[in-house]
Steps between C-alpha positions, in 0.01 A plus 500: 500500500163333561439740791561800273247373246249405769500849649542685170846625586664616182846641541565659162790715609791495741358801682350374829263794545346458153457128563332570835269757340407255223432229764277728707322626189418145385379384841334817621352718234465859625126525455407212739377576852716408804306187608561313173867597530510354851314189383743460211796541737350244740448257208860552395618446859288182528637375172856583607443322835367194316804507270728543803338205679530290185867601466559414867341156445710450186810607693422247774444228241830588331679501838359155572603374158844654551538325836391171340746545215780589741424185699498284186819668381674431832381138492633457145827666598534273805420194284767603249754562776420162658533327164832673431630414846397134451669493160811663643509250788460207258766644270740544792428146621560358151818705463632372834419141400673543163803658666521209747474248217768687302726510804453127562566426133813720504627319811430165332695609191788621720510161674499321166779730372706431812443126459600519133811704589593236759442225243716694252774538760482126581517421128798731457668333798416157355649605164818615674517175698434294186760699305754442774415127519520472124833680500620268773381195308661620180827563678477158655432345164752727330284661234507851641222736530397578143222746564674769703858531380 
């Protein structure tokens, strides 16, 4: 839009030919001799070349900034990936440690349960033996077994 204002380009209609005629009329009035027209065209060309060179420089600057931003973006992305991988590794390591501890604790509880079951069985056997001895003693003494008749 700045170029249109700079060169007095006023597009007041959608008709391309009318816009072109208006442009030529503003830049090159019909009553001027040819040399001023040529000079005006050369000035416009020089101005357009200067604008083009400035746009090329701006484009190169933007490309450089874009490359810099891409590099920073890739670095950040790599840092995030590394951080996530470290966290995942630590999480996996902690999970494995917890699972090992749980397994060891479960095995310990199983051993204790087996020991308790063996103690229970021994106690039951002792009760049976004691009952039989008591029954034997009672029969020997003649009282009879009062508890299990």
